[in-house]
Phi, psi and omega in degrees: 000144184297129184300326184292323181292327176298310176305314182293320176295312175304310188300309182304318184295313177293326179295317179308302173316311181296312177301317179299313183287323174298317175302306179293312190248353188057043179310312188262008184261161178275155177294115184199152182270346175309145178294321175255099187287143184277158175290149179257114179302323182286329171293318178295318180297317181296322178301315184296316181288327175301309180299316178299322179290309176301321174296328184283313182295317184289321179298317174304315182295322187276327178279308188277348187053034178220147179268111179284154172271148170284122182269176188298334183285334181284326182288324177285333175294314175294328175295310184298311175300321177290312177307321177298317183285318174297319180297311177309314178297313178297325170304308180306310186297315179298315182293321188292324183276359180257114186282001184264342178274118175269120183264117184292334178292350178260349175297132178284339185274343185286000000 
């Protein structure tokens, strides 16, 4: 089978899983008191890069029957995405504990 087709199928399967988990568990949404929670850019970014890397890794295993090594750029990319997600979470927690800060993601009208 064509490696491009395998990659597309694996990518599609992973994207479907991400959408399912987002619907079921609000995986990509911000911590908010609003009824309709907004999406968190940092969580979406982490999910996007994770899906691309896992799809590529899985496709290489299926096509080449060999387990590739993660190179330094992949680890740096995931580290930056993870750090961004962690920093965003810390900022949200800090803002939520400060009563003087108005969080727009908690507004129902937004």
